[in-house]
Each structure stands twice: as structure tokens, then as C-alpha cells.
C-alpha positions as CSV (number, residue, x, y, z in Angstrom):
1,M,-48.5,-18.8,130.4
2,A,-45.9,-15.9,130.7
3,S,-45.1,-14.7,133.7
4,C,-42.6,-12.3,134.8
5,K,-40.2,-11.9,138.0
6,G,-40.7,-9.6,140.7
7,L,-39.0,-6.5,141.0
8,G,-37.6,-5.7,144.8
9,G,-40.1,-4.9,147.6
10,D,-40.9,-5.4,151.5
11,G,-40.1,-9.0,151.1
12,S,-44.0,-10.4,150.7
13,A,-45.3,-12.4,147.7
14,A,-47.7,-9.4,146.5
15,A,-45.0,-6.3,146.9
16,A,-42.8,-8.6,145.3
17,L,-44.3,-8.6,141.6
18,P,-43.9,-5.8,139.4
19,H,-47.1,-3.6,139.5
20,V,-49.1,-2.2,136.7
21,L,-51.5,0.5,136.5
22,A,-54.0,-0.2,133.5
23,V,-56.3,2.3,132.2
24,D,-59.1,1.9,129.9
25,D,-62.4,3.6,129.6
26,S,-63.9,0.2,128.3
27,S,-64.8,-2.1,131.6
28,V,-64.3,-5.2,129.1
29,D,-60.9,-4.2,128.0
30,R,-60.0,-3.4,131.3
31,A,-61.2,-6.8,132.9
32,V,-59.1,-8.6,129.6
33,I,-55.9,-6.9,129.9
34,S,-56.0,-7.5,133.9
35,G,-56.8,-11.1,133.6
36,I,-53.8,-11.1,131.1
37,L,-51.5,-9.2,133.5
38,R,-52.3,-11.3,136.5
39,S,-52.0,-14.5,134.7
40,S,-48.8,-13.4,134.1
41,K,-47.7,-12.6,137.5
42,F,-48.2,-8.7,137.8
43,R,-50.0,-7.1,140.5
44,V,-52.7,-4.9,138.7
45,T,-54.7,-1.7,139.7
46,A,-57.4,-0.8,136.7
47,V,-58.9,2.5,136.2
48,D,-61.3,3.7,133.6
49,S,-59.8,7.5,132.9
50,G,-56.3,9.0,132.4
51,K,-57.8,11.6,135.1
52,R,-58.1,8.9,138.1
53,A,-55.1,7.5,137.2
54,L,-53.0,10.2,137.7
55,E,-55.2,11.1,140.7
56,L,-53.9,7.7,141.9
57,L,-50.3,8.4,141.2
58,G,-50.9,11.4,143.8
59,S,-49.8,14.1,141.1
60,V,-52.9,16.1,142.7
61,C,-52.4,15.9,146.3
62,L,-48.8,17.0,144.8
63,R,-50.0,19.8,143.0
64,L,-52.1,20.8,146.3
65,L,-49.2,20.6,148.6
66,N,-46.9,22.5,146.2
67,L,-49.6,25.4,146.5
68,N,-49.0,26.4,150.0
69,L,-52.6,26.0,150.7
70,P,-54.2,27.4,154.0
71,L,-53.7,24.1,156.9
72,P,-56.9,23.2,156.7
73,L,-57.0,22.3,153.2
74,A,-53.6,20.6,153.5
75,I,-54.9,18.6,156.5
76,V,-58.0,17.1,154.4
77,C,-55.5,16.2,151.8
78,V,-52.9,14.6,154.0
79,L,-56.0,13.0,156.0
80,H,-57.9,11.7,153.4
81,V,-56.5,11.8,149.7
82,L,-52.7,10.3,150.5
83,P,-54.0,7.5,152.7
84,L,-56.5,6.7,150.1
85,T,-53.5,6.3,147.3
86,S,-51.5,4.3,150.3
87,F,-54.4,2.2,150.8
88,L,-54.7,1.4,147.0
89,G,-50.6,0.4,146.8
90,L,-49.9,3.5,144.1
91,Q,-47.1,5.4,145.5
92,E,-45.5,6.0,142.5
93,A,-42.2,4.4,143.6
94,N,-44.1,1.2,143.4
95,V,-45.7,1.3,140.1
96,S,-43.4,-0.9,137.7
97,M,-45.4,0.2,134.6
98,I,-48.8,2.1,133.0
99,I,-50.6,0.6,130.3
100,T,-53.2,2.9,128.6
101,D,-56.1,2.7,126.2
102,Y,-55.2,5.5,123.5
103,W,-58.7,6.4,122.4
104,M,-60.8,7.8,126.4
105,P,-63.0,10.7,127.0
106,E,-61.8,13.6,129.2
107,M,-57.7,12.1,128.4
108,T,-56.6,10.1,126.0
109,G,-53.6,8.0,126.6
110,Y,-51.2,10.0,124.8
111,E,-52.0,13.0,127.1
112,L,-51.6,10.9,129.9
113,L,-48.3,9.8,128.4
114,K,-47.4,13.3,128.0
115,K,-48.4,14.3,131.5
116,V,-46.5,11.5,133.2
117,K,-43.2,12.2,131.0
118,E,-43.2,15.8,132.2
119,S,-43.7,15.0,135.8
120,S,-40.2,14.6,137.3
121,K,-41.9,12.4,139.8
122,L,-43.4,10.1,137.3
123,K,-41.3,10.2,134.1
124,G,-39.2,7.2,135.0
125,I,-42.1,4.8,135.1
126,P,-42.5,3.2,131.7
127,V,-45.8,4.0,129.7
128,V,-47.0,1.5,127.0
129,I,-50.1,2.6,125.1
130,M,-52.7,0.2,123.7
131,S,-55.6,0.5,120.8
132,S,-57.6,-1.4,118.6
133,E,-56.3,1.1,115.3
134,N,-53.1,0.5,113.6
135,V,-52.5,4.2,112.7
136,P,-49.0,4.7,112.2
137,T,-48.8,8.3,112.7
138,R,-50.5,7.9,116.1
139,I,-47.9,5.0,116.8
140,T,-44.8,7.1,116.1
141,R,-46.4,10.0,117.8
142,C,-46.5,8.1,120.9
143,M,-43.1,6.9,120.9
144,E,-41.8,10.2,120.0
145,E,-43.4,11.2,123.0
146,G,-41.5,8.7,125.3
147,A,-44.0,5.5,125.2
148,E,-42.0,2.5,126.0
149,D,-44.1,0.5,123.7
150,F,-47.3,0.5,122.1
151,L,-49.6,-2.3,121.5
152,L,-52.7,-3.5,119.1
153,K,-55.9,-4.7,121.0
154,P,-56.6,-7.3,121.7
155,V,-53.5,-7.8,123.4
156,Q,-52.0,-10.9,123.9
157,P,-50.1,-13.0,126.7
158,S,-47.2,-13.0,124.1
159,D,-47.3,-9.1,124.1
160,V,-47.0,-9.3,128.0
161,S,-44.1,-11.8,127.7
162,R,-42.4,-9.0,125.6
163,L,-42.7,-6.3,127.8
164,C,-41.4,-8.3,130.8
165,N,-38.4,-8.5,128.5
166,R,-38.5,-5.3,126.9
167,V,-39.7,-2.8,129.3
168,L,-39.1,-4.4,133.2
169,R,-35.8,-5.5,132.6
């Protein structure tokens, strides 16, 4: 099975593993991609929507804190939302890669890609798009928007090995 050497961290084995945020509205597909990534020595956090991914990456709190909120609301954000993202291990600096399904309700993987690449705090995180549909115009559009790769489902262990070599140098 493919494996990927860790990237920096606090010295612990878990922290040394590359951390992937996997985003897919299908629980089956989330389980499959998470299993492949974990067996390839990635630390994985899986969520069911692009909106949830952005929340976990901290963009909601960053926006709230930048709005000069009244003190009680700012305290709620700092005391409740930020510790949750820390508890889940998702400070943007330690997410090595985002892998997302293309077609999801509320926010597509393409829209998530655009939001990540528009964010000065998140734009350095590589984003990989997955889809069960081989649509060349969709693939081209994602790559032009900044996707690191586009994988066709079902994702294979060899795809993960290629990601290690290409994306997480």
C-alpha cells in the first residue's frame, strides 16, 4: 500500500502525518476516500459539505472577528467556535490538502475551491477535486481555477500515491 512521509509538526506521530480534509456528501464515498487516505498514512478529517469544510477551516470565525462584533458575540466565537476547530485539529496551518467531491448540494466542490483560493489564509492549501463524471470542461475549469488535481471516482490507492508525489512534495 502507498504511504506518504509526514510533514513537520510537533514531534508526535499523528502530528507528523499529512492532514487531509475530505469533503463529500455521500457517506459511502467519504468512508472509501478516508479509508484509502488513512491506509496511506494520512491523518483524515471527513465532512459532508463544502460549507462545513469552510466552517472547520475557520473562515466563519475569521470573518466574524474581522467584523468588529460587539464584545459578547466576539467572546462567544472565541470561547466556543475556535476551541471546536482546535479540538478537531483543523487550524488552517496544519491542513496539508483538501480533497472534495465536485457535485454536492448547497456548495459544489468547484465553489469550495474558489473560496479557498480567494482566501489569503487558505489559498496555499492544495485542493483536489473528485468526480464520478468524466466531463472535460468541468475538469479544465477546476484546473484553471487552481485545483492541484482532478480524480475520477472510484479513487484508487494509486491515485493517493500520485498525490503524495505531485501535491505534497
